[in-house]
C-alpha positions as a Markdown table, in Angstrom:
| # | Residue | x | y | z |
|---|---|---|---|---|
| 1 | Met | 82.7 | -13.3 | 69.1 |
| 2 | Ser | 83.0 | -10.7 | 66.4 |
| 3 | Ser | 79.9 | -10.1 | 63.9 |
| 4 | Ser | 79.5 | -12.3 | 60.7 |
| 5 | Arg | 76.9 | -9.8 | 59.2 |
| 6 | Pro | 77.8 | -8.1 | 56.2 |
| 7 | Ser | 79.1 | -4.5 | 55.7 |
| 8 | Ser | 76.1 | -3.6 | 53.4 |
| 9 | Gln | 74.2 | -4.1 | 56.4 |
| 10 | Lys | 75.6 | -1.3 | 58.6 |
| 11 | Gly | 73.3 | 1.3 | 60.7 |
| 12 | Gly | 70.4 | -1.7 | 60.9 |
| 13 | Lys | 68.3 | -0.8 | 57.6 |
| 14 | Pro | 67.0 | -4.4 | 56.2 |
| 15 | Pro | 68.2 | -5.5 | 52.8 |
| 16 | Asp | 66.4 | -3.8 | 49.8 |
| 17 | Pro | 64.7 | -7.2 | 48.3 |
| 18 | Ala | 64.4 | -5.3 | 44.1 |
| 19 | Arg | 68.5 | -4.9 | 44.6 |
| 20 | Ala | 69.2 | -8.2 | 46.4 |
| 21 | Pro | 70.8 | -11.0 | 43.4 |
| 22 | Asp | 68.7 | -13.9 | 42.3 |
| 23 | Ala | 69.8 | -17.3 | 42.8 |
| 24 | Glu | 71.6 | -16.5 | 39.2 |
| 25 | Gly | 73.4 | -13.5 | 40.9 |
| 26 | Thr | 71.9 | -11.1 | 38.7 |
| 27 | Asn | 70.3 | -8.0 | 40.1 |
| 28 | Arg | 66.7 | -7.2 | 39.3 |
| 29 | Ala | 66.7 | -3.9 | 39.3 |
| 30 | Asn | 69.1 | -3.5 | 36.6 |
| 31 | Ala | 67.1 | -7.0 | 35.0 |
| 32 | Val | 66.2 | -5.8 | 31.2 |
| 33 | Pro | 63.7 | -7.5 | 29.7 |
| 34 | Pro | 63.7 | -8.8 | 26.2 |
| 35 | Gly | 62.8 | -6.0 | 23.1 |
| 36 | Val | 64.1 | -3.5 | 25.7 |
| 37 | Ser | 67.7 | -1.7 | 24.6 |
| 38 | Leu | 69.5 | 0.7 | 26.9 |
| 39 | Ala | 72.4 | 1.1 | 24.1 |
| 40 | Asn | 71.7 | 4.7 | 23.5 |
| 41 | Gln | 70.3 | 5.8 | 26.8 |
| 42 | Pro | 72.4 | 7.9 | 29.2 |
| 43 | Ala | 73.3 | 5.8 | 33.2 |
| 44 | Arg | 70.6 | 7.9 | 34.7 |
| 45 | Ala | 67.7 | 7.1 | 32.2 |
| 46 | Arg | 68.8 | 3.7 | 31.8 |
| 47 | Arg | 68.4 | 3.0 | 35.6 |
| 48 | Arg | 65.0 | 4.2 | 35.3 |
| 49 | Thr | 64.0 | 2.4 | 32.0 |
| 50 | Ala | 65.5 | -1.2 | 33.9 |
| 51 | Arg | 63.7 | -0.1 | 36.9 |
| 52 | Ala | 60.0 | 0.7 | 35.2 |
| 53 | Ala | 60.8 | -2.4 | 32.6 |
| 54 | Ala | 61.0 | -4.7 | 36.1 |
| 55 | Ser | 58.0 | -3.6 | 37.7 |
| 56 | His | 56.0 | -4.5 | 34.6 |
| 57 | Pro | 57.4 | -7.6 | 32.9 |
| 58 | Ala | 56.6 | -8.4 | 29.3 |
| 59 | Asp | 54.9 | -11.2 | 30.0 |
| 60 | Leu | 52.5 | -9.7 | 32.0 |
| 61 | Pro | 49.4 | -8.3 | 30.6 |
| 62 | Gln | 49.9 | -3.7 | 30.7 |
| 63 | Pro | 46.9 | -1.9 | 32.0 |
| 64 | Asp | 44.7 | -0.4 | 29.2 |
| 65 | Pro | 45.3 | 3.1 | 28.6 |
| 66 | Pro | 42.6 | 5.8 | 30.3 |
| 67 | Ala | 39.3 | 6.0 | 28.3 |
| 68 | Ala | 38.9 | 9.2 | 26.6 |
| 69 | Pro | 36.3 | 12.2 | 28.4 |
| 70 | Asp | 33.1 | 12.0 | 27.1 |
| 71 | Leu | 33.2 | 15.8 | 25.3 |
| 72 | Arg | 29.5 | 15.4 | 24.7 |
| 73 | Ser | 27.4 | 18.3 | 26.4 |
| 74 | Pro | 25.3 | 16.7 | 29.6 |
| 75 | Ser | 21.9 | 17.9 | 28.2 |
| 76 | Ala | 22.4 | 15.5 | 25.0 |
| 77 | Pro | 21.4 | 12.3 | 24.6 |
| 78 | Pro | 23.5 | 8.8 | 25.4 |
| 79 | Ser | 23.2 | 6.8 | 21.9 |
| 80 | Asn | 21.5 | 4.3 | 22.1 |
| 81 | Pro | 22.4 | 1.6 | 19.2 |
| 82 | Ser | 20.0 | -1.1 | 19.7 |
| 83 | Asn | 16.7 | 1.8 | 19.8 |
| 84 | Arg | 17.8 | 2.4 | 16.3 |
| 85 | Thr | 18.1 | -1.5 | 15.1 |
| 86 | Arg | 14.3 | -1.7 | 16.8 |
| 87 | Ala | 13.2 | 1.2 | 14.9 |
| 88 | Glu | 14.6 | 0.1 | 11.9 |
| 89 | Lys | 13.9 | -3.9 | 12.3 |
| 90 | Ser | 10.1 | -2.0 | 12.7 |
| 91 | Gln | 10.2 | -0.2 | 9.1 |
| 92 | Ala | 11.8 | -3.7 | 7.3 |
| 93 | Arg | 8.3 | -5.4 | 9.1 |
| 94 | Arg | 5.8 | -2.4 | 7.9 |
| 95 | Glu | 7.2 | -2.6 | 4.5 |
| 96 | Ala | 7.4 | -6.4 | 3.9 |
| 97 | Ile | 3.8 | -5.8 | 5.3 |
| 98 | Leu | 3.0 | -3.4 | 2.6 |
| 99 | Ala | 4.4 | -5.6 | -0.1 |
| 100 | Ala | 2.8 | -8.7 | 1.0 |
| 101 | Ala | -0.4 | -6.4 | 0.8 |
| 102 | Leu | 0.0 | -5.5 | -2.1 |
| 103 | Asp | 0.7 | -8.9 | -3.8 |
| 104 | Glu | -2.5 | -10.6 | -1.8 |
| 105 | Phe | -5.0 | -7.8 | -2.8 |
| 106 | Thr | -3.9 | -8.2 | -6.5 |
| 107 | Glu | -4.2 | -11.7 | -6.3 |
| 108 | Arg | -7.4 | -11.8 | -4.1 |
| 109 | Gly | -8.8 | -8.5 | -4.1 |
| 110 | Phe | -10.1 | -6.7 | -1.4 |
| 111 | Ala | -12.7 | -7.9 | 0.4 |
| 112 | Leu | -11.1 | -12.2 | -0.1 |
| 113 | Thr | -8.4 | -10.4 | 1.6 |
| 114 | Arg | -8.2 | -11.7 | 5.1 |
| 115 | Met | -4.5 | -10.1 | 7.7 |
| 116 | Glu | -3.3 | -13.7 | 8.7 |
| 117 | Asp | -2.9 | -14.4 | 4.8 |
| 118 | Val | -0.6 | -11.1 | 4.6 |
| 119 | Ala | 0.7 | -12.0 | 7.7 |
| 120 | Arg | 1.7 | -15.1 | 6.5 |
| 121 | Arg | 3.1 | -13.3 | 3.2 |
| 122 | Ala | 5.1 | -10.7 | 5.4 |
| 123 | Gly | 6.9 | -13.5 | 7.4 |
| 124 | Val | 5.1 | -11.6 | 10.2 |
| 125 | Gly | 2.8 | -13.1 | 13.3 |
| 126 | Lys | -1.1 | -11.9 | 12.9 |
| 127 | Gly | -0.9 | -9.6 | 15.5 |
| 128 | Thr | 2.4 | -7.8 | 13.7 |
| 129 | Ile | 0.2 | -6.5 | 11.9 |
| 130 | Tyr | -2.2 | -5.0 | 14.3 |
| 131 | Leu | 0.8 | -2.9 | 15.6 |
| 132 | His | 1.0 | -1.1 | 12.4 |
| 133 | Phe | -2.3 | -1.2 | 10.9 |
| 134 | Glu | -5.9 | -0.9 | 12.7 |
| 135 | Asp | -7.8 | -2.3 | 10.2 |
| 136 | Lys | -7.8 | -3.8 | 6.6 |
| 137 | Glu | -8.9 | -0.7 | 5.9 |
| 138 | Ala | -5.9 | 1.4 | 6.6 |
| 139 | Leu | -3.8 | -1.2 | 5.5 |
| 140 | Phe | -5.2 | -0.4 | 2.2 |
| 141 | Arg | -4.6 | 3.5 | 2.5 |
| 142 | Gln | -1.3 | 3.0 | 3.7 |
| 143 | Leu | -0.3 | 1.2 | 1.1 |
| 144 | Val | -1.8 | 4.1 | -1.3 |
| 145 | Thr | -0.2 | 6.8 | 0.2 |
| 146 | Thr | 3.5 | 5.0 | 0.1 |
| 147 | Met | 3.2 | 4.0 | -3.4 |
| 148 | Leu | 1.7 | 6.6 | -5.4 |
| 149 | Gly | 2.0 | 10.3 | -2.7 |
| 150 | Pro | 5.8 | 10.4 | -3.6 |
| 151 | Ile | 4.4 | 10.7 | -7.1 |
| 152 | Val | 2.2 | 13.2 | -6.5 |
| 153 | Ala | 4.5 | 14.9 | -4.3 |
| 154 | Gln | 6.5 | 15.5 | -7.4 |
| 155 | Val | 3.6 | 16.3 | -9.5 |
| 156 | Gln | 2.9 | 19.0 | -7.2 |
| 157 | Ala | 6.4 | 20.3 | -6.7 |
| 158 | Met | 6.5 | 21.3 | -10.3 |
| 159 | Pro | 7.7 | 24.9 | -10.2 |
| 160 | Asp | 6.4 | 27.1 | -13.1 |
| 161 | Glu | 9.0 | 26.9 | -15.9 |
| 162 | Asp | 8.7 | 29.4 | -18.4 |
| 163 | Lys | 8.6 | 26.4 | -20.7 |
| 164 | Pro | 5.8 | 25.3 | -23.5 |
| 165 | Ile | 2.6 | 23.5 | -22.5 |
| 166 | Arg | 4.0 | 20.4 | -24.7 |
| 167 | Ala | 7.0 | 20.3 | -23.1 |
| 168 | Val | 5.6 | 20.4 | -19.5 |
| 169 | Leu | 3.2 | 17.2 | -20.7 |
| 170 | Glu | 5.4 | 15.5 | -21.7 |
| 171 | Arg | 7.4 | 15.3 | -19.0 |
| 172 | Leu | 4.3 | 14.1 | -16.8 |
| 173 | Ala | 3.3 | 11.7 | -19.5 |
| 174 | Ala | 7.1 | 9.9 | -19.3 |
| 175 | Met | 6.6 | 10.4 | -15.5 |
| 176 | Phe | 3.5 | 8.3 | -15.7 |
| 177 | Val | 4.3 | 5.8 | -18.3 |
| 178 | Asn | 8.0 | 5.3 | -16.1 |
| 179 | Glu | 7.1 | 5.8 | -12.4 |
| 180 | Ile | 3.4 | 4.2 | -12.8 |
| 181 | Tyr | 2.8 | 2.2 | -16.2 |
| 182 | Gly | 6.2 | 0.5 | -16.0 |
| 183 | Thr | 5.9 | -0.4 | -12.0 |
| 184 | Lys | 4.1 | -2.1 | -8.8 |
| 185 | Arg | 2.0 | 1.4 | -8.8 |
| 186 | Arg | 0.1 | 0.5 | -11.4 |
| 187 | Gln | -1.5 | -2.5 | -9.8 |
| 188 | Val | -3.0 | 0.4 | -7.4 |
| 189 | Leu | -4.8 | 1.6 | -10.2 |
| 190 | Arg | -6.1 | -1.7 | -10.9 |
| 191 | Leu | -7.0 | -1.9 | -7.7 |
| 192 | Ile | -9.0 | 0.9 | -7.0 |
| 193 | Met | -10.5 | 0.2 | -10.7 |
| 194 | Ala | -11.5 | -3.4 | -9.6 |
| 195 | Glu | -12.7 | -2.3 | -6.0 |
| 196 | Gly | -13.8 | 0.9 | -5.7 |
| 197 | Pro | -17.0 | 0.2 | -7.1 |
| 198 | Arg | -18.2 | -2.1 | -4.5 |
| 199 | Phe | -15.6 | 0.0 | -1.4 |
| 200 | Pro | -16.7 | 3.9 | -2.5 |
| 201 | Gln | -14.8 | 4.3 | 0.6 |
| 202 | Leu | -11.6 | 3.4 | -0.6 |
| 203 | Ala | -12.4 | 5.1 | -3.8 |
| 204 | Glu | -13.2 | 8.4 | -2.2 |
| 205 | Phe | -9.9 | 7.9 | -0.6 |
| 206 | Tyr | -7.6 | 7.6 | -3.9 |
| 207 | Phe | -10.0 | 10.2 | -5.4 |
| 208 | Arg | -9.1 | 12.7 | -2.0 |
| 209 | His | -4.8 | 11.9 | -2.0 |
| 210 | Val | -4.4 | 11.2 | -5.7 |
| 211 | Val | -6.6 | 12.1 | -8.4 |
| 212 | Glu | -7.4 | 15.7 | -6.6 |
| 213 | Pro | -4.3 | 17.1 | -6.2 |
| 214 | Ala | -2.7 | 15.7 | -9.0 |
| 215 | Met | -5.4 | 17.6 | -11.3 |
| 216 | Gly | -5.2 | 20.2 | -9.7 |
| 217 | Val | -2.1 | 20.9 | -10.8 |
| 218 | Leu | -2.5 | 19.9 | -14.6 |
| 219 | Arg | -5.7 | 22.5 | -14.2 |
| 220 | Arg | -3.5 | 25.0 | -13.1 |
| 221 | Leu | -1.0 | 24.4 | -16.1 |
| 222 | Leu | -3.3 | 24.4 | -18.8 |
| 223 | Glu | -5.1 | 27.8 | -17.8 |
| 224 | Arg | -1.8 | 29.4 | -17.8 |
| 225 | Ala | -0.8 | 27.3 | -21.0 |
| 226 | Tyr | -4.5 | 29.5 | -22.7 |
| 227 | Ala | -3.4 | 32.5 | -21.1 |
| 228 | Arg | -0.6 | 32.8 | -22.7 |
| 229 | Gly | -1.8 | 32.0 | -26.0 |
| 230 | Glu | -0.7 | 28.1 | -26.3 |
| 231 | Leu | -4.2 | 26.7 | -26.2 |
| 232 | Arg | -6.8 | 27.4 | -28.9 |
| 233 | Asp | -9.4 | 25.3 | -27.4 |
| 234 | Lys | -10.8 | 26.1 | -23.6 |
| 235 | Arg | -12.3 | 23.3 | -23.6 |
| 236 | Leu | -8.9 | 21.2 | -22.6 |
| 237 | Val | -8.8 | 23.4 | -19.3 |
| 238 | Glu | -12.6 | 22.7 | -19.0 |
| 239 | Phe | -11.8 | 18.8 | -19.4 |
| 240 | Pro | -8.6 | 18.2 | -18.1 |
| 241 | Gln | -9.0 | 14.5 | -18.0 |
| 242 | Leu | -8.4 | 14.5 | -21.7 |
| 243 | Leu | -5.0 | 14.3 | -20.9 |
| 244 | Val | -5.0 | 10.9 | -18.6 |
| 245 | Ala | -7.8 | 9.5 | -20.8 |
| 246 | Pro | -4.9 | 7.4 | -22.4 |
| 247 | Gly | -3.0 | 6.3 | -18.9 |
| 248 | Leu | -6.5 | 4.8 | -17.7 |
| 249 | Thr | -7.0 | 3.0 | -21.0 |
| 250 | Gly | -3.4 | 1.2 | -20.7 |
| 251 | Ile | -4.1 | 0.6 | -17.6 |
| 252 | Ile | -7.7 | -0.9 | -19.0 |
| 253 | Trp | -5.4 | -2.6 | -21.7 |
| 254 | Ser | -3.1 | -4.1 | -19.7 |
| 255 | Thr | -5.2 | -5.7 | -16.8 |
| 256 | Leu | -7.1 | -7.7 | -19.9 |
| 257 | Phe | -5.3 | -7.8 | -23.1 |
| 258 | Asp | -1.4 | -7.3 | -22.6 |
| 259 | Arg | -1.0 | -11.6 | -22.6 |
| 260 | Phe | -2.3 | -11.3 | -25.9 |
| 261 | Ala | -1.2 | -7.3 | -27.4 |
| 262 | Pro | 1.7 | -5.9 | -25.3 |
| 263 | Leu | 0.9 | -2.1 | -25.3 |
| 264 | Asp | 3.7 | 0.5 | -26.3 |
| 265 | Met | 2.8 | 2.7 | -23.4 |
| 266 | Ala | 5.2 | 5.4 | -24.6 |
| 267 | Gly | 3.8 | 5.6 | -27.6 |
| 268 | Leu | 0.4 | 6.0 | -27.1 |
| 269 | Met | 1.4 | 8.9 | -25.1 |
| 270 | Arg | 3.4 | 10.3 | -27.3 |
| 271 | Ala | 0.2 | 10.0 | -30.1 |
| 272 | His | -2.0 | 11.7 | -28.1 |
| 273 | Leu | -0.3 | 14.4 | -27.4 |
| 274 | Asp | 0.1 | 14.8 | -31.3 |
| 275 | Val | -3.4 | 14.8 | -31.8 |
| 276 | Leu | -4.1 | 17.0 | -29.0 |
| 277 | Phe | -1.1 | 19.6 | -30.6 |
| 278 | Gly | -0.9 | 18.9 | -33.7 |
| 279 | Pro | 2.4 | 18.6 | -36.0 |
| 280 | Glu | 3.7 | 22.0 | -34.8 |
| 281 | Gly | 2.3 | 21.9 | -31.0 |
| 282 | Glu | -0.7 | 23.9 | -31.2 |
| 283 | Pro | -4.8 | 22.0 | -30.8 |
């Protein structure tokens, strides 16, 4: 009997499944999924496009593109966002503890304030405080440093400008009114006045880190003004405390009598400079 095999299979080569017609008589190699247009492509390009489209049907997820190469130096440490987040959280807890400590010290005084009270107000566990501060005194010292350290740094950084001493002192007075008296920093000064006699170590820390450096800058400014003939009386150089006396008076007054007779601190500072320097700016 003669063979009935199709002529396309001569030579024993098996049929290509990709080119075999499907049930509807279409060739899968030439099947184009929806959305792929072959109208404007050359014949060879159309065949390549059709084969590529058939090998990756549109209804299957496509592979992700390869990741970009890491161009960082081999010695550069890898970034670790989780570490930064922990550091930020730790700093936030530290700030909350300091804010709570200021409120507790203000309400109870240094002696009666307990670390567990500070922790409760700050919303942290008592053990968390000891991760940041060794004891209550260390907490108080850090409170002074954090709140008044930036002000002292501003005073120390004042350039030796060729300005009249009256203008320089007006600038310092405005800094005191706006940055200390008008903020919570005023409470730190109240605490030192109230607790310093009973806790001399706290008063000494405040003196060494706030009073002494600030007075050193003030004395230097006054000595320069006296050398230039801006001051007639050298006693202002010898006793620079005369210049800061209104500030201390304002702290005491606001603590005791502010509820009855609020004090115009800015006006008091201007009046004090007028008394010292006179209407023409010379004492």
